[in-house]
Each structure stands twice: as C-alpha cells, then as structure tokens.
C-alpha positions as CSV (number, residue, x, y, z in Angstrom):
1,X,-15.3,8.4,-2.7
2,X,-13.1,11.5,-3.0
3,X,-9.4,10.9,-3.0
4,X,-7.1,13.5,-1.5
5,X,-3.7,13.7,-3.2
6,X,-0.7,15.1,-1.5
7,X,2.3,16.9,-2.9
8,X,4.9,14.6,-1.4
9,X,4.9,12.2,-4.3
10,X,3.5,11.8,-7.8
11,X,-0.2,10.8,-8.0
12,X,0.6,7.6,-9.9
13,X,2.7,6.5,-7.0
14,X,0.0,7.4,-4.5
15,X,-2.5,5.4,-6.6
16,X,-0.1,2.5,-6.7
17,X,0.3,2.6,-3.0
18,X,-3.5,2.8,-2.5
19,X,-4.0,-0.3,-4.7
20,X,-1.3,-2.1,-2.8
21,X,-3.0,-1.2,0.5
22,X,-6.4,-2.5,-0.8
23,X,-4.7,-5.8,-1.9
24,X,-3.0,-6.1,1.5
25,X,-6.3,-5.4,3.4
26,X,-8.0,-8.1,1.3
27,X,-10.3,-5.7,-0.6
28,X,-9.0,-7.4,-3.7
29,X,-8.0,-11.0,-3.3
30,X,-6.1,-13.3,-5.6
31,X,-7.8,-13.7,-8.9
32,X,-10.0,-10.6,-8.4
33,X,-10.2,-8.0,-11.2
34,X,-9.1,-4.5,-10.2
35,X,-11.0,-1.5,-11.5
36,X,-10.4,-0.6,-15.1
37,X,-8.1,2.3,-15.9
38,X,-11.1,4.2,-17.3
39,X,-13.2,3.6,-14.2
40,X,-10.4,4.8,-11.8
41,X,-9.6,7.7,-14.1
42,X,-13.2,8.8,-14.0
43,X,-13.7,8.2,-10.3
44,X,-10.7,10.1,-9.2
45,X,-10.7,12.6,-12.1
46,X,-7.2,11.9,-13.0
47,X,-5.6,11.3,-16.4
48,X,-5.8,7.7,-17.7
49,X,-2.1,7.8,-18.4
50,X,-1.5,8.4,-14.7
51,X,-3.7,5.3,-13.8
52,X,-1.9,3.3,-16.5
53,X,1.5,4.2,-15.0
54,X,0.4,3.1,-11.6
55,X,-1.0,-0.1,-12.9
56,X,2.2,-0.8,-14.9
57,X,4.1,-0.6,-11.6
58,X,1.9,-3.2,-10.1
59,X,2.5,-5.4,-13.2
60,X,6.3,-4.8,-13.0
61,X,6.2,-5.8,-9.3
62,X,4.4,-9.0,-10.1
63,X,1.3,-8.1,-8.1
64,X,-1.3,-8.0,-11.0
65,X,-1.4,-9.3,-14.5
66,X,-3.0,-8.1,-17.7
67,X,-5.4,-10.4,-19.4
68,X,-6.0,-9.1,-22.9
69,X,-9.6,-8.0,-23.4
70,X,-10.5,-8.9,-19.8
71,X,-8.6,-6.4,-17.6
72,X,-6.1,-6.7,-14.8
73,X,-6.2,-9.3,-12.1
74,X,-4.5,-9.8,-8.7
75,X,-1.9,-12.5,-9.1
76,X,-1.8,-15.5,-6.8
77,X,0.6,-14.8,-3.8
78,X,0.4,-11.0,-4.3
79,X,-0.9,-10.3,-0.8
80,X,1.9,-12.4,0.7
81,X,4.5,-10.7,-1.4
82,X,3.2,-7.3,-0.3
83,X,3.2,-8.3,3.4
84,X,6.7,-9.6,3.2
85,X,7.9,-6.4,1.5
86,X,6.1,-4.2,3.9
87,X,7.5,-6.1,6.9
88,X,11.0,-5.8,5.5
89,X,10.6,-2.1,4.9
90,X,9.3,-1.6,8.4
91,X,12.1,-3.6,10.1
92,X,14.9,-2.2,8.0
93,X,13.9,1.4,7.5
94,X,11.0,2.5,9.8
95,X,11.9,0.7,13.0
96,X,15.5,2.0,13.2
97,X,14.2,5.6,12.9
98,X,11.5,4.9,15.5
99,X,14.1,3.4,17.9
100,X,16.3,6.4,17.4
101,X,13.4,8.8,18.2
102,X,12.5,6.7,21.3
103,X,16.1,7.0,22.5
104,X,16.2,10.7,21.9
105,X,13.0,11.2,23.9
106,X,14.3,9.0,26.8
107,X,11.3,6.7,26.7
108,X,12.0,3.5,28.7
109,X,11.2,0.0,27.4
110,X,8.7,-0.4,30.2
111,X,6.9,2.9,29.2
112,X,6.9,1.8,25.6
113,X,5.6,-1.7,26.3
114,X,2.8,-0.2,28.5
115,X,1.8,2.2,25.6
116,X,1.9,-0.7,23.1
117,X,-0.3,-2.8,25.4
118,X,-2.8,0.0,25.9
119,X,-2.9,0.7,22.1
120,X,-3.5,-3.0,21.4
121,X,-6.5,-3.0,23.8
122,X,-8.1,-0.1,22.1
123,X,-7.4,-1.3,18.6
C-alpha cells in the first residue's frame, strides 16, 4: 500500500494518526502486535527514526507498550481511550466550528437533520 503524506504536519505525526485510526477501526485489537519499526520504515520508505518517534508517541499516550525482544503491542483499553479522546475533540473543537459554519450559511435545523438522515441511509 502506498501512503500519501501531506505537508500540513510532520510524517511521524501522520503515521501516529494512521496507527490510532487503525486501532480505533479494530484493525489492531488489544494485545495485537503492531508492525515493527523496520517493517513500517521499509513499507512506507521513511526513516526508521520517524517511525520510532511516531511509536514513542503511542507509548507516551498509553496506547501501546514495548515488550523487550518481542515488539510493540496494543494495550488493553486503548481503543476505548482513543474513542473517548476523539469524541471529546469532536465535541469541544470540531462541532463548535461546524455549528458556526452552519449558522453562517443559514442552514436550518430541519435542513440539517434531513441531510444527516439521508447521509445515514447511504452510509
């Protein structure tokens, strides 16, 4: 799989976000080993120090743990921790901006609910 990196944030941060997304989606569940630094470095053709930095953030956030000689593993409760953090981020940062934009555009609650219902049906 080819990974496209953007210039908006450092690659280690994008890699960290990608791993968080994979844990949140259930691609890696509690107790699963995540790919080695070497494997990720080779797959995405990025420096191993970049991968190590991304993985260290996951360790610092309490989402994965290092097991000497075995690799890195998803910690119990990591998915729940990520979901709670993402919900809080959405409700405190993203939703207020979205509401502000809705008000600017003059979209009524009825219109919004109708679009949400339509989107849910097609999802």
